[in-house]
C-alpha positions as CSV (number, residue, x, y, z in Angstrom):
1,M,6.7,-10.9,-31.0
2,S,6.0,-11.0,-27.3
3,R,4.9,-8.7,-24.6
4,S,5.0,-8.6,-20.8
5,A,1.9,-10.4,-19.6
6,H,-0.3,-9.6,-16.7
7,P,-0.8,-12.5,-14.2
8,A,-4.3,-12.9,-15.5
9,G,-3.1,-13.4,-19.0
10,P,-1.9,-11.4,-22.0
11,R,-4.4,-8.7,-23.0
12,H,-4.3,-9.5,-26.7
13,A,-4.9,-12.8,-28.5
14,D,-2.6,-12.1,-31.4
15,V,0.7,-12.2,-29.4
16,L,2.2,-14.8,-27.2
17,P,3.1,-13.9,-23.6
18,E,6.7,-13.9,-22.3
19,G,7.6,-17.3,-21.0
20,H,5.4,-19.0,-23.5
21,Y,6.5,-22.6,-24.1
22,S,9.5,-22.4,-26.5
23,A,9.8,-26.2,-26.3
24,P,7.4,-28.9,-25.1
25,P,7.6,-30.2,-21.6
26,A,9.9,-33.2,-21.1
27,D,7.0,-35.5,-20.1
28,L,3.4,-34.8,-21.4
29,N,2.1,-37.3,-18.8
30,H,3.5,-35.4,-15.8
31,L,0.9,-33.6,-13.7
32,D,2.4,-30.6,-12.0
33,P,1.3,-30.7,-8.3
34,H,1.4,-26.9,-8.2
35,V,-1.4,-26.8,-10.8
36,W,-3.5,-29.9,-10.1
37,S,-5.4,-30.6,-6.9
38,R,-3.7,-32.5,-4.2
39,T,-5.2,-36.0,-4.7
40,V,-4.7,-36.1,-8.4
41,T,-2.5,-39.0,-9.6
42,R,-2.1,-41.3,-12.6
43,N,-3.0,-45.0,-11.9
44,D,-1.3,-48.1,-13.3
45,D,-3.5,-47.8,-16.5
46,G,-2.2,-44.3,-17.1
47,A,-5.5,-42.7,-16.4
48,V,-5.9,-39.9,-13.9
49,E,-7.6,-40.4,-10.6
50,V,-8.8,-37.8,-8.2
51,G,-10.0,-38.6,-4.7
52,G,-9.4,-42.2,-5.5
53,I,-11.8,-42.2,-8.5
54,D,-10.8,-42.8,-12.1
55,V,-11.8,-40.0,-14.4
56,R,-13.1,-42.5,-17.0
57,D,-15.6,-43.7,-14.4
58,L,-16.6,-40.1,-13.6
59,A,-17.1,-39.4,-17.3
60,A,-19.2,-42.5,-17.7
61,E,-21.4,-41.8,-14.7
62,Q,-21.7,-38.0,-14.8
63,G,-21.0,-37.1,-18.5
64,T,-18.9,-34.4,-19.8
65,P,-18.1,-31.5,-19.5
66,A,-18.1,-31.6,-15.7
67,Y,-16.4,-29.7,-13.0
68,V,-14.6,-32.1,-10.6
69,L,-14.0,-30.7,-7.2
70,D,-11.5,-32.3,-4.8
71,E,-13.2,-31.9,-1.4
72,A,-10.2,-33.0,0.7
73,D,-8.1,-30.3,-1.0
74,F,-10.7,-27.7,-0.5
75,R,-11.0,-28.4,3.2
76,A,-7.2,-28.5,3.6
77,R,-6.9,-25.1,2.0
78,C,-9.6,-23.7,4.3
79,R,-7.7,-25.1,7.3
80,A,-4.4,-23.7,6.0
81,W,-5.8,-20.2,5.7
82,R,-7.5,-20.4,9.0
83,A,-4.3,-21.6,10.8
84,A,-2.1,-19.0,9.0
85,F,-4.0,-16.0,10.3
86,G,-4.9,-17.4,13.7
87,K,-7.5,-16.3,16.2
88,D,-6.8,-12.6,16.0
89,A,-7.8,-12.3,12.3
90,D,-10.8,-13.2,10.2
91,V,-10.8,-15.2,7.0
92,F,-13.8,-14.6,4.7
93,Y,-14.2,-16.9,1.8
94,A,-15.2,-14.9,-1.3
95,G,-18.3,-16.6,-2.4
96,K,-18.3,-15.1,-5.9
97,A,-15.4,-17.5,-6.8
98,F,-17.8,-20.5,-6.4
99,L,-20.7,-20.9,-4.1
100,S,-23.0,-23.8,-3.3
101,R,-24.8,-25.1,-0.3
102,A,-22.2,-27.9,0.1
103,V,-19.3,-25.3,0.0
104,V,-21.1,-23.2,2.6
105,R,-21.3,-26.2,4.9
106,W,-17.6,-27.0,4.4
107,L,-16.7,-23.4,5.2
108,H,-18.8,-23.5,8.4
109,E,-17.2,-26.7,9.5
110,E,-13.7,-25.5,8.8
111,G,-14.2,-22.3,10.7
112,L,-14.2,-19.8,7.8
113,D,-16.5,-16.8,7.4
114,L,-18.2,-15.9,4.2
115,D,-18.3,-12.9,1.9
116,V,-21.3,-12.5,-0.4
117,C,-22.1,-9.9,-3.0
118,S,-25.7,-10.4,-4.0
119,G,-29.0,-11.2,-2.4
120,T,-29.0,-14.6,-3.9
121,E,-25.6,-15.5,-2.7
122,L,-26.9,-14.5,0.7
123,A,-29.9,-16.7,0.3
124,V,-27.6,-19.7,-0.5
125,A,-25.5,-18.9,2.6
126,L,-28.4,-18.7,4.9
127,D,-30.2,-21.7,3.5
128,A,-27.1,-23.8,4.0
129,G,-26.8,-22.8,7.6
130,M,-24.0,-20.2,7.7
131,P,-24.6,-18.0,10.8
132,A,-25.6,-14.6,9.7
133,D,-23.1,-12.9,11.9
134,R,-20.3,-14.7,10.0
135,I,-21.4,-13.2,6.7
136,A,-20.1,-9.9,5.1
137,M,-22.2,-8.3,2.4
138,H,-20.4,-6.7,-0.5
139,G,-21.5,-5.1,-3.8
140,N,-21.2,-1.8,-5.6
141,N,-25.0,-1.4,-6.2
142,K,-26.9,-3.4,-3.5
143,T,-30.6,-3.0,-4.1
144,P,-32.9,-1.8,-1.3
145,A,-34.4,-5.3,-1.1
146,E,-30.9,-6.9,-0.8
147,I,-29.9,-4.4,1.9
148,D,-33.2,-5.0,3.8
149,R,-32.7,-8.7,3.6
150,A,-29.1,-8.5,4.9
151,V,-30.0,-6.2,7.8
152,A,-33.1,-8.3,8.7
153,A,-30.9,-11.5,8.7
154,G,-28.3,-9.9,11.0
155,V,-25.3,-10.1,8.7
156,G,-22.1,-9.3,10.6
157,R,-20.9,-6.6,8.2
158,I,-22.2,-4.6,5.3
159,V,-19.5,-3.0,3.2
160,L,-20.6,0.4,2.1
161,D,-19.7,1.2,-1.4
162,S,-21.2,4.7,-2.0
163,F,-22.8,7.6,-0.3
164,Q,-26.2,6.4,-1.4
165,E,-25.6,3.1,0.4
166,I,-24.9,4.9,3.7
167,V,-28.4,6.3,3.6
168,R,-30.1,3.0,2.4
169,V,-28.4,0.8,5.0
170,A,-29.1,3.3,7.8
171,A,-32.8,3.4,6.8
172,A,-33.0,-0.3,6.7
173,A,-31.3,-0.6,10.2
174,E,-33.8,1.9,11.6
175,R,-36.8,-0.1,10.2
176,H,-35.5,-3.3,11.8
177,G,-34.5,-1.7,15.1
178,R,-30.9,-2.7,14.6
179,R,-27.5,-1.0,14.8
180,Q,-25.8,-2.4,11.7
181,R,-22.1,-3.0,11.7
182,V,-20.5,-1.5,8.6
183,Q,-17.2,-1.0,6.9
184,I,-16.4,1.6,4.2
185,R,-14.8,0.3,1.0
186,V,-12.2,2.8,-0.1
187,T,-10.3,3.0,-3.4
188,V,-6.7,3.7,-2.5
189,G,-5.2,4.6,-5.9
190,V,-3.2,1.3,-6.2
191,E,-3.4,-0.3,-9.6
192,A,-2.5,-4.0,-8.9
193,H,-0.3,-5.8,-11.5
194,T,-3.2,-7.6,-13.1
195,H,-5.6,-7.4,-16.0
196,E,-7.3,-4.1,-16.3
197,F,-10.8,-5.7,-15.9
198,I,-9.9,-7.2,-12.5
199,A,-7.8,-4.4,-11.0
200,T,-10.1,-2.7,-8.5
201,A,-8.3,0.0,-6.5
202,H,-7.4,2.6,-9.0
203,E,-9.7,5.6,-9.0
204,D,-11.3,5.2,-12.5
205,Q,-13.6,2.2,-11.7
206,K,-16.9,1.4,-10.2
207,F,-15.9,0.1,-6.8
208,G,-15.6,1.9,-3.5
209,I,-15.2,5.5,-2.4
210,P,-12.0,7.3,-3.4
211,L,-9.5,8.5,-0.8
212,A,-8.7,11.2,-3.2
213,G,-10.5,14.5,-2.8
214,G,-11.5,13.7,0.8
215,Q,-14.4,11.6,-0.3
216,A,-13.6,8.7,2.0
217,A,-13.2,11.0,4.9
218,E,-16.6,12.6,4.1
219,A,-18.1,9.1,4.1
220,V,-16.6,8.4,7.5
221,R,-18.1,11.6,8.9
222,R,-21.6,10.8,7.6
223,V,-21.5,7.2,8.9
224,L,-20.3,8.3,12.4
225,K,-23.3,10.7,12.7
226,L,-25.9,7.9,12.2
227,E,-27.1,6.1,15.3
228,S,-28.3,3.1,13.3
229,L,-24.8,2.4,11.9
230,E,-21.7,1.2,13.7
231,L,-18.5,1.9,11.7
232,V,-16.1,-1.0,12.6
233,G,-13.5,-0.6,9.9
234,I,-12.1,0.3,6.5
235,H,-12.1,-2.1,3.6
236,S,-9.7,-2.1,0.6
237,H,-9.4,-4.5,-2.3
238,I,-6.8,-3.9,-5.0
239,G,-7.5,-6.5,-7.6
240,S,-7.4,-10.2,-8.4
241,Q,-4.8,-12.9,-9.4
242,I,-2.0,-10.9,-7.6
243,F,1.5,-12.3,-6.9
244,D,3.3,-9.1,-5.9
245,M,2.7,-8.1,-2.2
246,S,4.0,-4.5,-2.8
247,G,0.5,-3.4,-3.8
248,F,-0.8,-4.5,-0.5
249,E,1.9,-2.5,1.3
250,V,0.9,0.7,-0.4
251,A,-2.8,0.0,0.1
252,A,-2.2,-0.7,3.8
253,R,-0.2,2.4,4.3
254,R,-3.0,4.5,2.8
255,V,-5.8,2.8,4.7
256,V,-3.8,3.2,8.0
257,G,-3.3,6.8,7.1
258,L,-7.1,7.2,6.9
259,L,-7.5,5.4,10.3
260,G,-5.1,8.0,11.8
261,E,-7.1,10.8,10.3
262,I,-10.3,9.3,11.8
263,R,-8.6,9.1,15.2
264,D,-7.4,12.7,15.1
265,E,-10.6,14.2,13.8
266,H,-13.2,12.1,15.6
267,G,-11.4,10.6,18.5
268,V,-12.3,7.1,17.3
269,Q,-9.9,4.2,16.6
270,L,-11.7,1.8,14.3
271,P,-11.1,-1.8,15.3
272,E,-10.9,-3.5,11.9
273,I,-9.0,-3.3,8.6
274,D,-9.9,-5.6,5.7
275,L,-7.4,-5.9,2.9
276,G,-9.6,-8.0,0.6
277,G,-8.4,-10.9,-1.4
278,G,-7.1,-11.3,-4.9
279,L,-4.1,-13.6,-4.2
280,G,-3.1,-15.5,-7.3
281,I,-3.0,-19.2,-7.9
282,A,-1.0,-21.4,-10.3
283,Y,-2.8,-21.8,-13.6
284,T,0.4,-23.0,-15.3
285,S,3.7,-24.3,-14.1
286,A,5.2,-20.8,-14.7
287,D,3.0,-19.3,-11.9
288,D,4.5,-19.3,-8.3
289,P,1.9,-18.2,-5.8
290,A,2.8,-17.8,-2.1
291,E,1.5,-20.1,0.6
292,P,-1.1,-18.9,3.1
293,H,1.4,-18.7,5.9
294,Q,3.7,-16.6,3.8
295,I,0.8,-14.3,2.9
296,A,-0.4,-14.0,6.5
297,K,3.1,-13.2,7.7
298,S,3.6,-10.5,5.1
299,L,0.2,-8.8,5.5
300,T,0.5,-8.9,9.3
301,E,3.9,-7.4,9.2
302,I,2.8,-4.7,6.8
303,V,-0.2,-3.7,8.9
304,T,1.8,-3.8,12.2
305,R,4.6,-1.7,10.8
306,E,2.2,1.0,9.4
307,C,0.1,1.1,12.6
308,E,3.2,1.5,14.8
309,A,4.4,4.3,12.6
310,A,1.1,6.0,12.9
311,G,0.8,5.4,16.7
312,L,-2.4,3.4,16.2
313,D,-3.5,0.3,18.1
314,L,-3.3,-2.8,15.9
315,P,-6.7,-3.4,14.3
316,R,-8.2,-6.8,13.7
317,L,-7.2,-7.9,10.2
318,S,-9.5,-9.5,7.7
319,V,-8.8,-11.1,4.3
320,E,-11.0,-12.5,1.6
321,P,-9.5,-15.4,-0.3
322,G,-11.8,-17.0,-2.8
323,R,-9.8,-18.1,-5.9
324,A,-6.8,-19.0,-3.6
325,I,-9.0,-21.6,-1.8
326,V,-11.3,-23.1,-4.5
327,G,-9.4,-22.3,-7.7
328,P,-6.8,-25.1,-7.4
329,T,-9.2,-27.7,-6.1
330,A,-11.1,-28.4,-9.3
331,F,-10.6,-29.3,-12.9
332,T,-12.9,-29.4,-15.9
333,L,-13.3,-32.8,-17.6
334,Y,-14.0,-32.7,-21.3
335,E,-14.3,-35.2,-24.1
336,V,-12.4,-34.6,-27.4
337,G,-14.8,-34.2,-30.3
338,T,-12.6,-33.3,-33.3
339,V,-8.8,-32.9,-33.9
340,K,-8.0,-30.5,-36.7
341,P,-4.3,-30.0,-37.7
342,L,-3.4,-26.8,-39.4
343,E,0.0,-27.3,-41.1
344,G,2.7,-24.9,-40.0
345,L,0.5,-23.5,-37.2
346,R,-1.1,-25.7,-34.6
347,T,-3.7,-28.4,-34.1
348,Y,-7.2,-27.3,-33.0
349,V,-8.7,-29.7,-30.4
350,S,-12.4,-29.2,-30.0
351,V,-14.1,-30.3,-26.8
352,D,-17.8,-30.6,-25.8
353,G,-17.7,-27.5,-23.7
354,G,-16.1,-24.1,-24.1
355,M,-16.7,-20.5,-23.3
356,S,-20.1,-21.4,-21.7
357,D,-18.2,-23.2,-18.9
358,N,-15.0,-21.2,-18.9
359,I,-15.3,-17.6,-20.1
360,R,-12.0,-16.5,-18.6
361,T,-9.9,-17.1,-21.6
362,A,-12.2,-15.2,-23.9
363,L,-12.7,-12.4,-21.3
364,Y,-9.3,-12.0,-19.8
365,D,-7.0,-13.9,-22.2
366,A,-6.4,-16.1,-19.2
367,E,-3.8,-18.9,-19.5
368,Y,-4.5,-22.5,-18.5
369,S,-2.9,-25.9,-18.6
370,V,-4.4,-29.0,-20.1
371,A,-3.6,-32.8,-20.1
372,L,-4.7,-36.0,-21.6
373,V,-6.3,-37.8,-18.6
374,S,-8.0,-41.0,-19.9
375,R,-4.7,-42.7,-20.8
376,R,-0.9,-42.3,-20.9
377,S,0.7,-41.4,-24.2
378,D,4.3,-41.6,-25.4
379,A,3.5,-39.9,-28.7
380,E,5.3,-36.8,-29.9
381,P,4.0,-33.5,-28.5
382,M,1.9,-31.3,-30.8
383,L,1.2,-27.6,-30.3
384,S,-2.5,-27.4,-29.7
385,R,-5.3,-24.9,-29.1
386,V,-8.2,-26.3,-27.1
387,V,-11.4,-24.8,-28.3
388,G,-15.1,-25.2,-27.5
389,K,-18.2,-25.9,-29.7
390,H,-19.7,-22.4,-29.6
391,C,-20.3,-20.1,-32.6
392,E,-17.5,-17.8,-31.8
393,S,-13.9,-17.7,-33.0
394,G,-12.9,-16.5,-29.6
395,D,-14.3,-19.7,-28.0
396,I,-10.9,-20.8,-26.7
397,V,-10.3,-22.8,-23.5
398,V,-6.5,-23.1,-23.6
399,R,-4.8,-20.9,-26.1
400,D,-1.5,-22.7,-26.5
401,A,-0.4,-26.0,-25.0
402,F,1.2,-29.2,-26.0
403,L,-0.8,-32.4,-26.2
404,P,0.2,-35.9,-27.5
405,A,0.1,-36.2,-31.3
406,D,-2.0,-39.4,-31.1
407,L,-4.9,-37.5,-29.4
408,A,-8.1,-38.7,-30.9
409,P,-11.9,-38.1,-30.7
410,G,-13.3,-39.8,-27.6
411,D,-10.2,-39.1,-25.4
412,L,-10.7,-37.3,-22.2
413,I,-8.7,-34.2,-21.4
414,A,-8.9,-32.0,-18.3
415,V,-8.1,-28.3,-17.6
416,P,-6.9,-27.8,-14.0
417,A,-7.4,-24.8,-11.7
418,T,-11.0,-24.2,-12.8
419,G,-12.6,-24.1,-9.4
420,A,-12.9,-20.3,-9.3
421,Y,-14.9,-18.1,-11.7
422,C,-15.8,-20.9,-14.1
423,R,-19.1,-22.4,-12.8
424,S,-20.0,-19.1,-11.2
425,M,-19.6,-17.3,-14.5
426,A,-21.0,-20.1,-16.7
427,S,-23.7,-19.2,-19.3
428,N,-26.2,-20.8,-21.5
429,Y,-24.7,-19.4,-24.7
430,N,-26.0,-21.4,-27.7
431,H,-28.4,-22.9,-25.1
432,A,-25.6,-24.9,-23.7
433,L,-26.5,-26.8,-20.5
434,R,-24.3,-25.7,-17.6
435,P,-22.1,-28.6,-16.3
436,P,-22.5,-30.3,-12.9
437,V,-20.1,-29.8,-10.0
438,V,-19.0,-33.2,-8.8
439,A,-17.3,-33.4,-5.4
440,V,-14.9,-36.3,-4.9
441,A,-13.4,-37.6,-1.6
442,D,-12.2,-41.0,-0.3
443,G,-13.3,-42.9,-3.4
444,Q,-16.8,-41.4,-3.4
445,A,-18.3,-39.0,-5.9
446,R,-21.4,-36.9,-5.3
447,V,-23.1,-34.2,-7.3
448,I,-23.3,-31.0,-5.4
449,V,-24.6,-28.9,-8.3
450,R,-26.5,-31.0,-10.8
451,R,-26.2,-30.6,-14.6
452,E,-28.8,-28.4,-16.2
453,T,-31.3,-30.2,-18.4
454,E,-33.3,-29.2,-21.5
455,E,-36.4,-29.2,-19.2
456,D,-34.7,-26.5,-17.0
457,L,-34.2,-24.2,-20.0
458,L,-37.7,-24.9,-21.5
459,R,-39.3,-24.2,-18.1
460,L,-37.8,-20.7,-18.1
461,D,-39.0,-20.0,-21.6
462,V,-42.7,-19.1,-21.0
463,G,-43.5,-18.9,-24.7
């Protein structure tokens, strides 16, 4: 039995998605460059290297599990997005995908702006030196303290998500003697082809102010009446892990329609339109994401066409790639603990991490790839399920994949495309210690987020 899967993964664990491997790959040692970061190769010993460093050395020095981030690949992707959209558009890296002080510095150096959605993400950004005017503040329930901090810091945009936030941001701006630049996030009624938990533009969800019923138009009227707020644009975000651009076309048409209404009613042409992020990446070889220049061309053409039809000046376009930048640049390195064959079914491969370092498979039924990385193997392929060490039957890292039949305890395996929403969603379930993030480049490895320790957890437990 099979069913049509969403790009984020099948919704149910008891069925296999369409396109599931009907046969093992021709070469289990092959590393698909669409899935792995750009400097990943196998050396003469058959072990995987990244950034010129053997994963066996990384495991010996840093332990496992560990997130290994290819800095050169991250920077190259930043440059590709910046170049694709050019000087007449803004590229905001979505910090929720993964944020650290090192990442903030890389973004600053590569010319990208930053989107944060909590006061503590803002704190990291400011501490690492990102200019406040290059930061946008998101969130569906920003606390008064978070709003106050953002206004006081002088963030470039606050994205208003409710009628209550209009009042709160205006009050904070008045207290600080500022005229705060804001956008209004609208829900445009587009349900992106993605998992229901990460589709964010249909009406029945928590984000944004609906276009339906004139609510977005009312929010515009309220903002325009407040002297302490400067309405600079409309924001739309339709979901995550999206491959089909048709959803953006419908969203842009509806947002531009609202811009036309604002012009006609208020005599104001807003200068910005933000279409959010959500562009998909390759988690498996079956995924085929577009390149940044293709995405930029498509989005620019969509907005240009809709504005020309409405007789509007072309607004400045903003996008918010997060996963599309950091997702492909990292893999998670594990050590195999047990190998348990179940005759007639599959082999369960248990690793020293699990849902505490990658919740996406349990949460979204997300699909991943996996490979033996500490050596080459010519053994027969075996259908495997990579699972963690937590006390949950749903503690699955890779639901179905082929690994060599001679896989044994002590081998190193790696799951690629874990740069986004893995460390940022990691937990201490079963009091697991969250893994480090190790950046590699030019034969050098450095820890940018250290591994948690028992002392860290005990220090939080005040007894």
